Biopython code that builds the backbone (N, CA, C, O; Angstrom):
import numpy as np
from Bio.PDB.StructureBuilder import StructureBuilder

atoms = [
    (1, "UNK", "N", (0.856, -1.177, 0.000)),
    (1, "UNK", "CA", (0.000, 0.000, 0.000)),
    (1, "UNK", "C", (0.903, 1.241, 0.000)),
    (1, "UNK", "O", (1.819, 1.356, 0.814)),
    (2, "UNK", "N", (0.630, 2.152, -0.913)),
    (2, "UNK", "CA", (1.356, 3.409, -0.980)),
    (2, "UNK", "C", (0.540, 4.472, -0.253)),
    (2, "UNK", "O", (-0.648, 4.649, -0.523)),
    (3, "UNK", "N", (1.177, 5.164, 0.656)),
    (3, "UNK", "CA", (0.496, 6.196, 1.429)),
    (3, "UNK", "C", (1.177, 7.528, 1.201)),
    (3, "UNK", "O", (2.396, 7.598, 1.047)),
    (4, "UNK", "N", (0.383, 8.582, 1.183)),
    (4, "UNK", "CA", (0.935, 9.910, 1.001)),
    (4, "UNK", "C", (-0.043, 10.968, 1.458)),
    (4, "UNK", "O", (-1.142, 10.677, 1.930)),
    (5, "UNK", "N", (0.397, 12.214, 1.301)),
    (5, "UNK", "CA", (-0.438, 13.348, 1.677)),
    (5, "UNK", "C", (-0.166, 14.467, 0.673)),
    (5, "UNK", "O", (0.985, 14.763, 0.349)),
    (6, "UNK", "N", (-1.234, 15.077, 0.191)),
    (6, "UNK", "CA", (-1.073, 16.183, -0.747)),
    (6, "UNK", "C", (-0.631, 17.428, 0.012)),
    (6, "UNK", "O", (-0.674, 17.465, 1.242)),
    (7, "UNK", "N", (-0.209, 18.442, -0.730)),
    (7, "UNK", "CA", (0.255, 19.669, -0.080)),
    (7, "UNK", "C", (-0.864, 20.367, 0.688)),
    (7, "UNK", "O", (-0.594, 21.132, 1.614)),
    (8, "UNK", "N", (-2.116, 20.112, 0.312)),
    (8, "UNK", "CA", (-3.236, 20.724, 1.042)),
    (8, "UNK", "C", (-3.678, 19.889, 2.240)),
    (8, "UNK", "O", (-4.567, 20.293, 2.990)),
    (9, "UNK", "N", (-3.049, 18.711, 2.420)),
    (9, "UNK", "CA", (-3.320, 17.909, 3.600)),
    (9, "UNK", "C", (-4.213, 16.702, 3.394)),
    (9, "UNK", "O", (-4.575, 16.050, 4.373)),
    (10, "UNK", "N", (-4.584, 16.374, 2.162)),
    (10, "UNK", "CA", (-5.413, 15.201, 1.925)),
    (10, "UNK", "C", (-4.543, 13.945, 2.001)),
    (10, "UNK", "O", (-3.621, 13.768, 1.205)),
    (11, "UNK", "N", (-4.849, 13.077, 2.969)),
    (11, "UNK", "CA", (-4.104, 11.821, 3.135)),
    (11, "UNK", "C", (-4.764, 10.743, 2.280)),
    (11, "UNK", "O", (-5.989, 10.620, 2.255)),
    (12, "UNK", "N", (-3.942, 9.968, 1.585)),
    (12, "UNK", "CA", (-4.478, 8.936, 0.698)),
    (12, "UNK", "C", (-3.655, 7.665, 0.801)),
    (12, "UNK", "O", (-2.499, 7.672, 1.223)),
    (13, "UNK", "N", (-4.293, 6.574, 0.398)),
    (13, "UNK", "CA", (-3.652, 5.264, 0.284)),
    (13, "UNK", "C", (-4.012, 4.708, -1.079)),
    (13, "UNK", "O", (-5.170, 4.749, -1.496)),
    (14, "UNK", "N", (-3.005, 4.185, -1.771)),
    (14, "UNK", "CA", (-3.230, 3.607, -3.088)),
    (14, "UNK", "C", (-2.612, 2.221, -3.108)),
    (14, "UNK", "O", (-1.471, 2.026, -2.688)),
    (15, "UNK", "N", (-3.369, 1.279, -3.593)),
    (15, "UNK", "CA", (-2.877, -0.082, -3.729)),
    (15, "UNK", "C", (-1.759, -0.110, -4.765)),
    (15, "UNK", "O", (-1.884, 0.480, -5.839)),
    (16, "UNK", "N", (-0.680, -0.789, -4.443)),
    (16, "UNK", "CA", (0.423, -0.909, -5.400)),
    (16, "UNK", "C", (-0.028, -1.632, -6.661)),
    (16, "UNK", "O", (0.543, -1.422, -7.731)),
    (17, "UNK", "N", (-1.043, -2.480, -6.547)),
    (17, "UNK", "CA", (-1.557, -3.209, -7.703)),
    (17, "UNK", "C", (-2.122, -2.276, -8.767)),
    (17, "UNK", "O", (-1.973, -2.538, -9.960)),
    (18, "UNK", "N", (-2.770, -1.186, -8.347)),
    (18, "UNK", "CA", (-3.408, -0.294, -9.314)),
    (18, "UNK", "C", (-2.359, 0.433, -10.157)),
    (18, "UNK", "O", (-2.632, 0.800, -11.300)),
    (19, "UNK", "N", (-1.178, 0.640, -9.612)),
    (19, "UNK", "CA", (-0.118, 1.321, -10.358)),
    (19, "UNK", "C", (0.318, 0.477, -11.562)),
    (19, "UNK", "O", (0.804, 1.013, -12.557)),
    (20, "UNK", "N", (0.142, -0.835, -11.464)),
    (20, "UNK", "CA", (0.529, -1.749, -12.534)),
    (20, "UNK", "C", (-0.695, -2.242, -13.314)),
    (20, "UNK", "O", (-0.644, -3.303, -13.937)),
    (21, "UNK", "N", (-1.783, -1.487, -13.284)),
    (21, "UNK", "CA", (-3.028, -1.882, -13.934)),
    (21, "UNK", "C", (-3.103, -1.248, -15.324)),
    (21, "UNK", "O", (-3.166, -0.026, -15.455)),
    (22, "UNK", "N", (-3.097, -2.075, -16.341)),
    (22, "UNK", "CA", (-3.131, -1.582, -17.715)),
    (22, "UNK", "C", (-4.405, -0.791, -18.004)),
    (22, "UNK", "O", (-4.378, 0.166, -18.778)),
    (23, "UNK", "N", (-5.514, -1.183, -17.391)),
    (23, "UNK", "CA", (-6.761, -0.444, -17.617)),
    (23, "UNK", "C", (-6.667, 0.985, -17.086)),
    (23, "UNK", "O", (-7.287, 1.892, -17.640)),
    (24, "UNK", "N", (-5.896, 1.192, -16.017)),
    (24, "UNK", "CA", (-5.657, 2.553, -15.538)),
    (24, "UNK", "C", (-4.861, 3.325, -16.584)),
    (24, "UNK", "O", (-5.152, 4.491, -16.854)),
    (25, "UNK", "N", (-3.869, 2.686, -17.167)),
    (25, "UNK", "CA", (-3.074, 3.324, -18.219)),
    (25, "UNK", "C", (-3.975, 3.699, -19.402)),
    (25, "UNK", "O", (-3.861, 4.794, -19.953)),
    (26, "UNK", "N", (-4.861, 2.789, -19.782)),
    (26, "UNK", "CA", (-5.807, 3.085, -20.867)),
    (26, "UNK", "C", (-6.691, 4.281, -20.515)),
    (26, "UNK", "O", (-6.911, 5.163, -21.345)),
    (27, "UNK", "N", (-7.191, 4.303, -19.293)),
    (27, "UNK", "CA", (-8.061, 5.399, -18.862)),
    (27, "UNK", "C", (-7.292, 6.725, -18.862)),
    (27, "UNK", "O", (-7.828, 7.754, -19.272)),
    (28, "UNK", "N", (-6.053, 6.698, -18.407)),
    (28, "UNK", "CA", (-5.225, 7.906, -18.421)),
    (28, "UNK", "C", (-4.986, 8.364, -19.853)),
    (28, "UNK", "O", (-5.053, 9.558, -20.146)),
    (29, "UNK", "N", (-4.709, 7.417, -20.746)),
    (29, "UNK", "CA", (-4.490, 7.754, -22.146)),
    (29, "UNK", "C", (-5.730, 8.326, -22.805)),
    (29, "UNK", "O", (-5.623, 9.151, -23.712)),
    (30, "UNK", "N", (-6.894, 7.905, -22.368)),
    (30, "UNK", "CA", (-8.145, 8.390, -22.933)),
    (30, "UNK", "C", (-8.529, 9.781, -22.482)),
    (30, "UNK", "O", (-9.455, 10.373, -23.037)),
    (31, "UNK", "N", (-7.838, 10.322, -21.485)),
    (31, "UNK", "CA", (-8.175, 11.651, -20.981)),
    (31, "UNK", "C", (-7.962, 12.729, -22.035)),
    (31, "UNK", "O", (-8.671, 13.735, -22.051)),
    (32, "UNK", "N", (-6.991, 12.520, -22.909)),
    (32, "UNK", "CA", (-6.728, 13.513, -23.947)),
    (32, "UNK", "C", (-7.931, 13.658, -24.879)),
    (32, "UNK", "O", (-8.304, 14.765, -25.265)),
    (33, "UNK", "N", (-8.524, 12.530, -25.229)),
    (33, "UNK", "CA", (-9.691, 12.553, -26.107)),
    (33, "UNK", "C", (-10.967, 12.931, -25.374)),
    (33, "UNK", "O", (-11.852, 13.570, -25.943)),
    (34, "UNK", "N", (-11.059, 12.532, -24.104)),
    (34, "UNK", "CA", (-12.270, 12.808, -23.337)),
    (34, "UNK", "C", (-11.908, 13.118, -21.889)),
    (34, "UNK", "O", (-11.859, 12.214, -21.054)),
    (35, "UNK", "N", (-11.650, 14.403, -21.583)),
    (35, "UNK", "CA", (-11.264, 14.787, -20.222)),
    (35, "UNK", "C", (-12.314, 14.453, -19.160)),
    (35, "UNK", "O", (-12.012, 14.426, -17.967)),
    (36, "UNK", "N", (-13.549, 14.199, -19.603)),
    (36, "UNK", "CA", (-14.601, 13.860, -18.647)),
    (36, "UNK", "C", (-14.391, 12.484, -18.024)),
    (36, "UNK", "O", (-15.041, 12.149, -17.034)),
    (37, "UNK", "N", (-13.500, 11.692, -18.590)),
    (37, "UNK", "CA", (-13.180, 10.387, -18.017)),
    (37, "UNK", "C", (-12.313, 10.494, -16.769)),
    (37, "UNK", "O", (-11.961, 9.478, -16.170)),
    (38, "UNK", "N", (-11.969, 11.709, -16.375)),
    (38, "UNK", "CA", (-11.149, 11.893, -15.186)),
    (38, "UNK", "C", (-11.787, 11.269, -13.960)),
    (38, "UNK", "O", (-11.088, 10.726, -13.105)),
    (39, "UNK", "N", (-13.105, 11.341, -13.864)),
    (39, "UNK", "CA", (-13.776, 10.759, -12.693)),
    (39, "UNK", "C", (-13.542, 9.252, -12.628)),
    (39, "UNK", "O", (-13.397, 8.696, -11.539)),
    (40, "UNK", "N", (-13.504, 8.590, -13.778)),
    (40, "UNK", "CA", (-13.223, 7.148, -13.819)),
    (40, "UNK", "C", (-11.794, 6.882, -13.331)),
    (40, "UNK", "O", (-11.563, 5.953, -12.557)),
    (41, "UNK", "N", (-10.843, 7.697, -13.783)),
    (41, "UNK", "CA", (-9.443, 7.537, -13.373)),
    (41, "UNK", "C", (-9.309, 7.701, -11.863)),
    (41, "UNK", "O", (-8.637, 6.908, -11.202)),
    (42, "UNK", "N", (-9.947, 8.727, -11.325)),
    (42, "UNK", "CA", (-9.855, 8.993, -9.883)),
    (42, "UNK", "C", (-10.445, 7.833, -9.089)),
    (42, "UNK", "O", (-9.858, 7.401, -8.097)),
    (43, "UNK", "N", (-11.589, 7.329, -9.510)),
    (43, "UNK", "CA", (-12.217, 6.213, -8.803)),
    (43, "UNK", "C", (-11.363, 4.951, -8.907)),
    (43, "UNK", "O", (-11.241, 4.203, -7.937)),
    (44, "UNK", "N", (-10.776, 4.713, -10.071)),
    (44, "UNK", "CA", (-9.897, 3.548, -10.219)),
    (44, "UNK", "C", (-8.688, 3.676, -9.286)),
    (44, "UNK", "O", (-8.269, 2.701, -8.661)),
    (45, "UNK", "N", (-8.143, 4.869, -9.202)),
    (45, "UNK", "CA", (-6.934, 5.105, -8.415)),
    (45, "UNK", "C", (-7.198, 5.060, -6.918)),
    (45, "UNK", "O", (-6.456, 4.425, -6.169)),
    (46, "UNK", "N", (-8.250, 5.731, -6.487)),
    (46, "UNK", "CA", (-8.505, 5.901, -5.050)),
    (46, "UNK", "C", (-9.593, 4.990, -4.491)),
    (46, "UNK", "O", (-9.641, 4.758, -3.283)),
    (47, "UNK", "N", (-10.458, 4.475, -5.344)),
    (47, "UNK", "CA", (-11.610, 3.731, -4.851)),
    (47, "UNK", "C", (-12.729, 4.705, -4.507)),
    (47, "UNK", "O", (-12.511, 5.913, -4.422)),
    (48, "UNK", "N", (-13.924, 4.167, -4.312)),
    (48, "UNK", "CA", (-15.109, 5.008, -4.087)),
    (48, "UNK", "C", (-15.029, 5.796, -2.780)),
    (48, "UNK", "O", (-15.341, 6.987, -2.746)),
    (49, "UNK", "N", (-14.613, 5.129, -1.711)),
    (49, "UNK", "CA", (-14.601, 5.787, -0.401)),
    (49, "UNK", "C", (-13.638, 6.972, -0.364)),
    (49, "UNK", "O", (-14.000, 8.059, 0.088)),
    (50, "UNK", "N", (-12.415, 6.758, -0.839)),
    (50, "UNK", "CA", (-11.446, 7.854, -0.831)),
    (50, "UNK", "C", (-11.817, 8.951, -1.826)),
    (50, "UNK", "O", (-11.532, 10.125, -1.592)),
    (51, "UNK", "N", (-12.453, 8.572, -2.940)),
    (51, "UNK", "CA", (-12.893, 9.572, -3.908)),
    (51, "UNK", "C", (-13.923, 10.489, -3.262)),
    (51, "UNK", "O", (-13.884, 11.705, -3.454)),
    (52, "UNK", "N", (-14.840, 9.912, -2.503)),
    (52, "UNK", "CA", (-15.838, 10.713, -1.787)),
    (52, "UNK", "C", (-15.156, 11.655, -0.797)),
    (52, "UNK", "O", (-15.535, 12.821, -0.687)),
    (53, "UNK", "N", (-14.159, 11.156, -0.080)),
    (53, "UNK", "CA", (-13.423, 11.995, 0.874)),
    (53, "UNK", "C", (-12.672, 13.110, 0.156)),
    (53, "UNK", "O", (-12.616, 14.236, 0.650)),
    (54, "UNK", "N", (-12.099, 12.810, -0.995)),
    (54, "UNK", "CA", (-11.383, 13.828, -1.758)),
    (54, "UNK", "C", (-12.349, 14.911, -2.232)),
    (54, "UNK", "O", (-12.028, 16.098, -2.179)),
    (55, "UNK", "N", (-13.524, 14.506, -2.691)),
    (55, "UNK", "CA", (-14.511, 15.490, -3.122)),
    (55, "UNK", "C", (-14.911, 16.404, -1.966)),
    (55, "UNK", "O", (-15.062, 17.612, -2.153)),
    (56, "UNK", "N", (-15.082, 15.840, -0.790)),
    (56, "UNK", "CA", (-15.408, 16.666, 0.380)),
    (56, "UNK", "C", (-14.251, 17.611, 0.717)),
    (56, "UNK", "O", (-14.465, 18.757, 1.112)),
    (57, "UNK", "N", (-13.048, 17.119, 0.559)),
    (57, "UNK", "CA", (-11.851, 17.926, 0.804)),
    (57, "UNK", "C", (-11.800, 19.122, -0.159)),
    (57, "UNK", "O", (-11.276, 20.180, 0.191)),
    (58, "UNK", "N", (-12.337, 18.954, -1.353)),
    (58, "UNK", "CA", (-12.295, 19.993, -2.386)),
    (58, "UNK", "C", (-13.572, 20.821, -2.463)),
    (58, "UNK", "O", (-13.718, 21.665, -3.347)),
    (59, "UNK", "N", (-14.479, 20.582, -1.553)),
    (59, "UNK", "CA", (-15.773, 21.274, -1.591)),
    (59, "UNK", "C", (-15.600, 22.725, -1.129)),
    (59, "UNK", "O", (-14.985, 23.003, -0.100)),
    (60, "UNK", "N", (-16.166, 23.642, -1.929)),
    (60, "UNK", "CA", (-16.152, 25.072, -1.624)),
    (60, "UNK", "C", (-17.557, 25.596, -1.851)),
    (60, "UNK", "O", (-18.094, 25.465, -2.951)),
    (61, "UNK", "N", (-18.158, 26.184, -0.833)),
    (61, "UNK", "CA", (-19.509, 26.754, -0.958)),
    (61, "UNK", "C", (-20.502, 25.766, -1.566)),
    (61, "UNK", "O", (-21.208, 26.094, -2.519)),
    (62, "UNK", "N", (-20.551, 24.566, -1.015)),
    (62, "UNK", "CA", (-21.493, 23.513, -1.426)),
    (62, "UNK", "C", (-21.291, 22.973, -2.840)),
    (62, "UNK", "O", (-22.202, 22.366, -3.404)),
    (63, "UNK", "N", (-20.126, 23.184, -3.412)),
    (63, "UNK", "CA", (-19.826, 22.573, -4.707)),
    (63, "UNK", "C", (-18.386, 22.075, -4.681)),
    (63, "UNK", "O", (-17.538, 22.615, -3.972)),
    (64, "UNK", "N", (-18.133, 21.047, -5.460)),
    (64, "UNK", "CA", (-16.785, 20.491, -5.533)),
    (64, "UNK", "C", (-16.040, 21.269, -6.609)),
    (64, "UNK", "O", (-16.428, 21.264, -7.778)),
    (65, "UNK", "N", (-14.974, 21.932, -6.202)),
    (65, "UNK", "CA", (-14.181, 22.740, -7.122)),
    (65, "UNK", "C", (-13.402, 21.848, -8.088)),
    (65, "UNK", "O", (-12.591, 21.020, -7.674)),
    (66, "UNK", "N", (-13.662, 22.032, -9.370)),
    (66, "UNK", "CA", (-12.938, 21.270, -10.388)),
    (66, "UNK", "C", (-11.449, 21.577, -10.320)),
    (66, "UNK", "O", (-10.621, 20.673, -10.425)),
    (67, "UNK", "N", (-11.112, 22.835, -10.147)),
    (67, "UNK", "CA", (-9.700, 23.222, -10.091)),
    (67, "UNK", "C", (-8.994, 22.582, -8.899)),
    (67, "UNK", "O", (-7.868, 22.101, -9.021)),
    (68, "UNK", "N", (-9.664, 22.578, -7.746)),
    (68, "UNK", "CA", (-9.067, 21.938, -6.565)),
    (68, "UNK", "C", (-8.900, 20.445, -6.786)),
    (68, "UNK", "O", (-7.877, 19.874, -6.407)),
    (69, "UNK", "N", (-9.891, 19.804, -7.395)),
    (69, "UNK", "CA", (-9.787, 18.371, -7.690)),
    (69, "UNK", "C", (-8.596, 18.109, -8.609)),
    (69, "UNK", "O", (-7.818, 17.186, -8.368)),
    (70, "UNK", "N", (-8.450, 18.902, -9.643)),
    (70, "UNK", "CA", (-7.340, 18.729, -10.581)),
    (70, "UNK", "C", (-6.002, 18.893, -9.868)),
    (70, "UNK", "O", (-5.073, 18.118, -10.096)),
    (71, "UNK", "N", (-5.906, 19.901, -9.007)),
    (71, "UNK", "CA", (-4.669, 20.126, -8.256)),
    (71, "UNK", "C", (-4.348, 18.944, -7.350)),
    (71, "UNK", "O", (-3.200, 18.506, -7.266)),
    (72, "UNK", "N", (-5.369, 18.433, -6.674)),
    (72, "UNK", "CA", (-5.167, 17.303, -5.763)),
    (72, "UNK", "C", (-4.742, 16.045, -6.527)),
    (72, "UNK", "O", (-3.841, 15.324, -6.099)),
    (73, "UNK", "N", (-5.392, 15.794, -7.647)),
    (73, "UNK", "CA", (-5.076, 14.600, -8.435)),
    (73, "UNK", "C", (-3.648, 14.680, -8.962)),
    (73, "UNK", "O", (-2.906, 13.698, -8.927)),
    (74, "UNK", "N", (-3.275, 15.851, -9.447)),
    (74, "UNK", "CA", (-1.905, 16.041, -9.920)),
    (74, "UNK", "C", (-0.911, 15.827, -8.772)),
    (74, "UNK", "O", (0.132, 15.198, -8.952)),
    (75, "UNK", "N", (-1.242, 16.345, -7.619)),
    (75, "UNK", "CA", (-0.393, 16.188, -6.439)),
    (75, "UNK", "C", (-0.291, 14.715, -6.034)),
    (75, "UNK", "O", (0.782, 14.253, -5.646)),
    (76, "UNK", "N", (-1.384, 13.987, -6.121)),
    (76, "UNK", "CA", (-1.383, 12.562, -5.787)),
    (76, "UNK", "C", (-0.456, 11.804, -6.735)),
    (76, "UNK", "O", (0.353, 10.990, -6.291)),
    (77, "UNK", "N", (-0.569, 12.067, -8.034)),
    (77, "UNK", "CA", (0.305, 11.387, -8.997)),
    (77, "UNK", "C", (1.771, 11.736, -8.749)),
    (77, "UNK", "O", (2.640, 10.872, -8.865)),
    (78, "UNK", "N", (2.051, 12.978, -8.414)),
    (78, "UNK", "CA", (3.423, 13.386, -8.105)),
    (78, "UNK", "C", (3.927, 12.634, -6.876)),
    (78, "UNK", "O", (5.057, 12.147, -6.862)),
    (79, "UNK", "N", (3.085, 12.542, -5.846)),
    (79, "UNK", "CA", (3.451, 11.822, -4.627)),
    (79, "UNK", "C", (3.714, 10.354, -4.914)),
    (79, "UNK", "O", (4.697, 9.793, -4.429)),
    (80, "UNK", "N", (2.848, 9.729, -5.695)),
    (80, "UNK", "CA", (2.996, 8.308, -6.011)),
    (80, "UNK", "C", (4.311, 8.061, -6.738)),
    (80, "UNK", "O", (5.024, 7.104, -6.437)),
    (81, "UNK", "N", (4.630, 8.927, -7.696)),
    (81, "UNK", "CA", (5.892, 8.771, -8.417)),
    (81, "UNK", "C", (7.089, 8.911, -7.495)),
    (81, "UNK", "O", (8.066, 8.172, -7.623)),
    (82, "UNK", "N", (7.020, 9.857, -6.565)),
    (82, "UNK", "CA", (8.120, 10.046, -5.614)),
    (82, "UNK", "C", (8.238, 8.850, -4.676)),
    (82, "UNK", "O", (9.348, 8.421, -4.364)),
    (83, "UNK", "N", (7.119, 8.310, -4.224)),
    (83, "UNK", "CA", (7.123, 7.163, -3.328)),
    (83, "UNK", "C", (7.707, 5.956, -4.047)),
    (83, "UNK", "O", (8.526, 5.230, -3.483)),
    (84, "UNK", "N", (7.286, 5.738, -5.295)),
    (84, "UNK", "CA", (7.772, 4.588, -6.060)),
    (84, "UNK", "C", (9.273, 4.694, -6.318)),
    (84, "UNK", "O", (9.969, 3.679, -6.326)),
    (85, "UNK", "N", (9.775, 5.893, -6.525)),
    (85, "UNK", "CA", (11.182, 6.074, -6.875)),
    (85, "UNK", "C", (12.099, 6.185, -5.656)),
    (85, "UNK", "O", (13.316, 6.301, -5.803)),
    (86, "UNK", "N", (11.529, 6.150, -4.474)),
    (86, "UNK", "CA", (12.378, 6.268, -3.274)),
    (86, "UNK", "C", (12.792, 4.915, -2.736)),
    (86, "UNK", "O", (13.505, 4.840, -1.735)),
]
sb = StructureBuilder()
sb.init_structure("model")
sb.init_model(0)
sb.init_chain("A")
sb.init_seg("    ")
for serial, (resi, resn, name, xyz) in enumerate(atoms, 1):
    if name == "N":
        sb.init_residue(resn, " ", resi, " ")
    sb.init_atom(name, np.array(xyz, "f"), 0.0, 1.0, " ", f" {name:<3s}", serial, name[0])
structure = sb.get_structure()
């Protein structure tokens, strides 16, 4: 299990198995053609429970900020890469 924390303080755990999941790679590759698939990527990466927690973490004035979600997801991928390479 890979554990990390984003710069804004969101703590996450990611299964090492998902990092080696070809379907995740396909979903990431499909983002260029359809950025709306980001929600699928996030759910695959974090699972439903953590995705819900991340959305709450990014909630501003009763709405989930797309920009905050994007920042958090980018931060999570950066953290995962650093954890894997350490």
